[in-house]
TORPA-4810 file (N, C-alpha, C, O; in nm, 3 decimals):
<nodes>
NODE_1_1.596_-1.024_1.187_1.554_-1.024_1.049_1.669_-0.976_0.959_1.750_-0.892_0.999_X
NODE_2_1.674_-1.030_0.839_1.778_-0.992_0.744_1.712_-0.946_0.614_1.623_-1.012_0.560_X
NODE_3_1.755_-0.832_0.566_1.709_-0.780_0.438_1.832_-0.726_0.366_1.863_-0.607_0.377_X
NODE_4_1.902_-0.811_0.292_2.022_-0.772_0.217_2.010_-0.825_0.075_1.961_-0.936_0.053_X
NODE_5_2.055_-0.746_-0.019_2.058_-0.787_-0.159_2.195_-0.751_-0.215_2.247_-0.643_-0.188_X
NODE_6_2.252_-0.842_-0.291_2.379_-0.818_-0.358_2.361_-0.858_-0.504_2.323_-0.971_-0.533_X
NODE_7_2.387_-0.764_-0.595_2.373_-0.794_-0.738_2.496_-0.742_-0.813_2.566_-0.653_-0.766_X
NODE_8_2.519_-0.800_-0.929_2.623_-0.751_-1.019_2.568_-0.759_-1.160_2.513_-0.861_-1.202_X
NODE_9_2.586_-0.651_-1.233_2.537_-0.647_-1.371_2.590_-0.525_-1.443_2.695_-0.471_-1.408_X
NODE_10_2.515_-0.482_-1.543_2.556_-0.366_-1.623_2.449_-0.256_-1.615_2.329_-0.284_-1.609_X
NODE_11_2.496_-0.132_-1.614_2.405_-0.017_-1.614_2.332_-0.009_-1.747_2.395_-0.018_-1.853_X
NODE_12_2.201_0.008_-1.743_2.123_0.013_-1.867_2.113_0.154_-1.925_2.071_0.171_-2.039_X
NODE_13_2.150_0.256_-1.847_2.142_0.394_-1.893_2.246_0.477_-1.817_2.300_0.433_-1.716_X
NODE_14_2.271_0.596_-1.866_2.363_0.688_-1.800_2.300_0.736_-1.669_2.188_0.787_-1.670_X
NODE_15_2.371_0.720_-1.554_2.315_0.768_-1.427_2.296_0.919_-1.427_2.380_0.994_-1.476_X
NODE_16_2.183_0.962_-1.371_2.151_1.105_-1.366_2.099_1.140_-1.227_2.008_1.075_-1.176_X
NODE_17_2.159_1.242_-1.166_2.117_1.286_-1.033_2.003_1.385_-1.044_2.005_1.474_-1.130_X
NODE_18_1.905_1.369_-0.958_1.796_1.465_-0.945_1.793_1.512_-0.801_1.851_1.449_-0.712_X
NODE_19_1.726_1.621_-0.778_1.711_1.676_-0.642_1.566_1.664_-0.599_1.474_1.691_-0.677_X
NODE_20_1.545_1.625_-0.474_1.410_1.622_-0.418_1.372_1.765_-0.378_1.455_1.855_-0.381_X
NODE_21_1.247_1.784_-0.340_1.203_1.917_-0.295_1.279_1.963_-0.171_1.297_2.083_-0.149_X
NODE_22_1.325_1.866_-0.090_1.400_1.901_0.031_1.550_1.917_0.004_1.627_1.944_0.097_X
NODE_23_1.593_1.901_-0.123_1.732_1.924_-0.159_1.821_1.801_-0.157_1.942_1.814_-0.179_X
NODE_24_1.768_1.684_-0.130_1.848_1.561_-0.129_1.875_1.515_-0.271_1.790_1.527_-0.359_X
NODE_25_1.995_1.462_-0.293_2.030_1.406_-0.423_1.979_1.263_-0.430_1.988_1.188_-0.333_X
NODE_26_1.925_1.225_-0.546_1.878_1.089_-0.568_1.915_1.048_-0.711_1.906_1.127_-0.804_X
NODE_27_1.958_0.922_-0.724_1.993_0.868_-0.855_1.929_0.730_-0.868_1.963_0.638_-0.794_X
NODE_28_1.837_0.718_-0.962_1.770_0.590_-0.990_1.834_0.527_-1.112_1.847_0.591_-1.216_X
NODE_29_1.874_0.402_-1.100_1.934_0.330_-1.212_1.864_0.195_-1.226_1.788_0.152_-1.139_X
NODE_30_1.892_0.129_-1.337_1.850_-0.008_-1.357_1.973_-0.089_-1.390_2.054_-0.049_-1.474_X
NODE_31_1.988_-0.203_-1.323_2.101_-0.293_-1.346_2.050_-0.418_-1.417_1.958_-0.484_-1.369_X
NODE_32_2.111_-0.449_-1.531_2.076_-0.570_-1.606_2.165_-0.683_-1.557_2.287_-0.679_-1.572_X
NODE_33_2.102_-0.785_-1.497_2.174_-0.901_-1.443_2.136_-1.024_-1.524_2.019_-1.063_-1.527_X
NODE_34_2.234_-1.083_-1.588_2.207_-1.200_-1.671_2.189_-1.322_-1.582_2.280_-1.363_-1.510_X
NODE_35_2.069_-1.380_-1.587_2.035_-1.497_-1.506_2.092_-1.624_-1.567_2.150_-1.707_-1.497_X
NODE_36_2.077_-1.639_-1.696_2.135_-1.748_-1.773_2.151_-1.698_-1.916_2.137_-1.579_-1.941_X
NODE_37_2.181_-1.787_-2.011_2.209_-1.740_-2.147_2.092_-1.669_-2.213_2.113_-1.581_-2.297_X
NODE_38_1.970_-1.705_-2.177_1.852_-1.647_-2.242_1.779_-1.542_-2.160_1.700_-1.466_-2.216_X
NODE_39_1.801_-1.536_-2.029_1.719_-1.450_-1.943_1.802_-1.343_-1.872_1.910_-1.370_-1.820_X
NODE_40_1.747_-1.222_-1.872_1.811_-1.110_-1.804_1.708_-1.046_-1.712_1.594_-1.024_-1.753_X
NODE_41_1.748_-1.016_-1.589_1.662_-0.944_-1.495_1.705_-0.797_-1.496_1.824_-0.767_-1.493_X
NODE_42_1.609_-0.707_-1.499_1.634_-0.563_-1.494_1.590_-0.515_-1.356_1.470_-0.507_-1.327_X
NODE_43_1.687_-0.483_-1.271_1.661_-0.456_-1.130_1.678_-0.307_-1.101_1.785_-0.252_-1.124_X
NODE_44_1.573_-0.241_-1.051_1.584_-0.099_-1.016_1.661_-0.080_-0.885_1.643_-0.154_-0.788_X
NODE_45_1.749_0.021_-0.885_1.831_0.053_-0.768_1.825_0.204_-0.747_1.826_0.280_-0.843_X
NODE_46_1.819_0.246_-0.621_1.818_0.388_-0.590_1.936_0.421_-0.497_1.964_0.349_-0.401_X
NODE_47_2.004_0.532_-0.528_2.113_0.584_-0.445_2.072_0.721_-0.393_2.007_0.797_-0.465_X
NODE_48_2.108_0.751_-0.271_2.072_0.879_-0.209_2.197_0.959_-0.173_2.302_0.902_-0.144_X
NODE_49_2.185_1.091_-0.174_2.283_1.187_-0.125_2.419_1.172_-0.192_2.426_1.165_-0.314_X
NODE_50_2.528_1.167_-0.114_2.662_1.165_-0.170_2.686_1.045_-0.262_2.747_1.062_-0.367_X
NODE_51_2.640_0.923_-0.227_2.659_0.812_-0.320_2.593_0.837_-0.456_2.646_0.794_-0.559_X
NODE_52_2.480_0.905_-0.458_2.414_0.938_-0.585_2.502_1.031_-0.668_2.514_1.014_-0.789_X
NODE_53_2.563_1.129_-0.603_2.651_1.224_-0.673_2.772_1.153_-0.731_2.809_1.177_-0.846_X
NODE_54_2.835_1.065_-0.653_2.952_0.992_-0.701_2.918_0.899_-0.817_2.992_0.891_-0.915_X
NODE_55_2.806_0.830_-0.805_2.766_0.739_-0.912_2.748_0.815_-1.042_2.793_0.770_-1.148_X
NODE_56_2.683_0.928_-1.035_2.660_1.011_-1.152_2.792_1.060_-1.214_2.803_1.071_-1.336_X
NODE_57_2.890_1.087_-1.129_3.017_1.140_-1.177_3.108_1.033_-1.237_3.184_1.063_-1.330_X
NODE_58_3.102_0.909_-1.188_3.201_0.809_-1.226_3.148_0.692_-1.309_3.228_0.621_-1.369_X
NODE_59_3.018_0.670_-1.315_2.964_0.554_-1.384_2.907_0.593_-1.520_2.862_0.706_-1.540_X
NODE_60_2.909_0.498_-1.611_2.857_0.521_-1.746_2.770_0.405_-1.790_2.785_0.293_-1.741_X
NODE_61_2.681_0.432_-1.882_2.596_0.329_-1.939_2.684_0.214_-1.989_2.785_0.236_-2.056_X
NODE_62_2.645_0.089_-1.956_2.719_-0.028_-1.999_2.825_-0.074_-1.902_2.875_-0.186_-1.914_X
NODE_63_2.863_0.010_-1.805_2.963_-0.030_-1.705_2.913_-0.144_-1.620_2.793_-0.157_-1.594_X
NODE_64_3.007_-0.227_-1.576_2.975_-0.330_-1.478_2.966_-0.263_-1.341_3.048_-0.178_-1.307_X
NODE_65_2.864_-0.302_-1.264_2.843_-0.244_-1.132_2.801_-0.352_-1.035_2.718_-0.438_-1.066_X
NODE_66_2.860_-0.348_-0.916_2.818_-0.434_-0.807_2.749_-0.349_-0.703_2.799_-0.243_-0.666_X
NODE_67_2.634_-0.393_-0.657_2.553_-0.315_-0.563_2.516_-0.402_-0.444_2.479_-0.518_-0.460_X
NODE_68_2.526_-0.343_-0.326_2.478_-0.408_-0.204_2.383_-0.311_-0.136_2.410_-0.191_-0.128_X
NODE_69_2.271_-0.362_-0.088_2.175_-0.277_-0.020_2.061_-0.356_0.038_2.073_-0.477_0.062_X
NODE_70_1.950_-0.288_0.060_1.831_-0.354_0.115_1.718_-0.345_0.014_1.711_-0.251_-0.066_X
NODE_71_1.630_-0.443_0.017_1.514_-0.442_-0.071_1.405_-0.358_-0.007_1.373_-0.376_0.110_X
NODE_72_1.350_-0.268_-0.084_1.243_-0.181_-0.037_1.119_-0.202_-0.124_1.128_-0.205_-0.247_X
NODE_73_1.005_-0.218_-0.061_0.878_-0.229_-0.130_0.790_-0.115_-0.079_0.764_-0.105_0.041_X
NODE_74_0.746_-0.029_-0.170_0.662_0.084_-0.130_0.540_0.092_-0.221_0.545_0.053_-0.338_X
NODE_75_0.433_0.142_-0.165_0.308_0.156_-0.239_0.269_0.302_-0.243_0.293_0.378_-0.150_X
NODE_76_0.207_0.339_-0.355_0.157_0.477_-0.369_0.042_0.478_-0.468_0.017_0.379_-0.538_X
NODE_77_-0.027_0.590_-0.472_-0.135_0.610_-0.568_-0.088_0.712_-0.670_-0.047_0.822_-0.633_X
NODE_78_-0.094_0.677_-0.799_-0.046_0.768_-0.903_-0.146_0.880_-0.930_-0.252_0.885_-0.868_X
NODE_79_-0.112_0.967_-1.022_-0.193_1.085_-1.053_-0.332_1.047_-1.106_-0.425_1.127_-1.095_X
NODE_80_-0.347_0.927_-1.163_-0.476_0.882_-1.215_-0.557_0.802_-1.113_-0.663_0.749_-1.146_X
NODE_81_-0.507_0.795_-0.989_-0.578_0.723_-0.884_-0.552_0.573_-0.881_-0.619_0.501_-0.807_X
NODE_82_-0.456_0.525_-0.959_-0.422_0.382_-0.961_-0.323_0.349_-0.851_-0.228_0.424_-0.827_X
NODE_83_-0.345_0.238_-0.783_-0.251_0.191_-0.682_-0.131_0.129_-0.750_-0.147_0.047_-0.840_X
NODE_84_-0.011_0.167_-0.707_0.113_0.117_-0.764_0.202_0.061_-0.654_0.197_0.106_-0.539_X
NODE_85_0.284_-0.038_-0.690_0.382_-0.094_-0.599_0.518_-0.089_-0.667_0.532_-0.127_-0.783_X
NODE_86_0.619_-0.042_-0.594_0.755_-0.033_-0.645_0.844_-0.120_-0.557_0.845_-0.105_-0.434_X
NODE_87_0.919_-0.209_-0.619_1.019_-0.290_-0.549_1.154_-0.251_-0.605_1.174_-0.255_-0.727_X
NODE_88_1.249_-0.213_-0.518_1.380_-0.167_-0.562_1.482_-0.197_-0.455_1.448_-0.225_-0.340_X
NODE_89_1.609_-0.189_-0.493_1.718_-0.199_-0.396_1.759_-0.059_-0.358_1.787_0.024_-0.445_X
NODE_90_1.764_-0.030_-0.229_1.818_0.096_-0.178_1.964_0.068_-0.144_1.993_-0.003_-0.048_X
NODE_91_2.054_0.123_-0.223_2.196_0.088_-0.216_2.266_0.154_-0.099_2.240_0.269_-0.065_X
NODE_92_2.358_0.077_-0.036_2.450_0.138_0.059_2.595_0.118_0.021_2.682_0.188_0.073_X
NODE_93_2.624_0.025_-0.068_2.761_0.004_-0.117_2.756_-0.019_-0.268_2.664_-0.080_-0.321_X
NODE_94_2.860_0.032_-0.335_2.869_0.012_-0.480_3.015_-0.007_-0.518_3.105_0.051_-0.457_X
NODE_95_3.036_-0.089_-0.619_3.169_-0.106_-0.675_3.156_-0.102_-0.826_3.075_-0.175_-0.885_X
NODE_96_3.236_-0.016_-0.888_3.229_-0.001_-1.033_3.336_-0.085_-1.099_3.448_-0.096_-1.051_X
NODE_97_3.299_-0.145_-1.212_3.393_-0.221_-1.293_3.417_-0.148_-1.423_3.392_-0.028_-1.434_X
NODE_98_3.465_-0.221_-1.521_3.499_-0.160_-1.649_3.379_-0.144_-1.740_3.267_-0.178_-1.704_X
NODE_99_3.406_-0.091_-1.856_3.302_-0.067_-1.955_3.275_-0.190_-2.039_3.314_-0.301_-2.003_X
NODE_100_3.209_-0.170_-2.149_3.163_-0.278_-2.235_3.277_-0.359_-2.295_3.257_-0.476_-2.329_X
NODE_101_3.394_-0.302_-2.309_3.505_-0.372_-2.374_3.573_-0.473_-2.283_3.665_-0.542_-2.328_X
NODE_102_3.533_-0.484_-2.158_3.587_-0.586_-2.070_3.698_-0.541_-1.978_3.741_-0.618_-1.892_X
NODE_103_3.746_-0.416_-1.992_3.848_-0.370_-1.898_3.786_-0.363_-1.760_3.666_-0.339_-1.748_X
NODE_104_3.864_-0.382_-1.658_3.808_-0.386_-1.523_3.890_-0.296_-1.432_3.991_-0.339_-1.376_X
NODE_105_3.847_-0.172_-1.418_3.912_-0.074_-1.333_3.825_-0.050_-1.211_3.737_0.037_-1.213_X
NODE_106_3.848_-0.125_-1.106_3.763_-0.116_-0.988_3.787_0.016_-0.916_3.900_0.054_-0.890_X
NODE_107_3.679_0.083_-0.884_3.684_0.207_-0.806_3.589_0.194_-0.690_3.468_0.179_-0.711_X
NODE_108_3.639_0.199_-0.569_3.549_0.207_-0.454_3.515_0.353_-0.434_3.603_0.436_-0.409_X
NODE_109_3.390_0.384_-0.446_3.349_0.524_-0.433_3.364_0.569_-0.288_3.321_0.497_-0.197_X
NODE_110_3.423_0.685_-0.263_3.456_0.728_-0.127_3.338_0.792_-0.054_3.331_0.914_-0.041_X
NODE_111_3.246_0.709_-0.005_3.138_0.762_0.077_3.117_0.674_0.196_3.030_0.702_0.278_X
</nodes>
């Protein structure tokens, strides 16, 4: 079986690291990927541990980002008792590009 996703787009917000109760670092971002001239997909991506820390330190809102990972679908019940489904990419590789002005300074994050 194969479960791989590769996307390239722009960060929709400034990456922010949070800590889980067990002390793991997590960074949730959304990547805007232009499908064609009129349509854009907003794809949720999650980074864990050291990659989350690096992303938070080096990436900025509007930067171009390439992400490779696996698609994860999880279900949970929210605080109001509603069933929810979350589909996201769990990243294992990332490549950062330039900012909004078009410069392209590729940085392979060292993890």
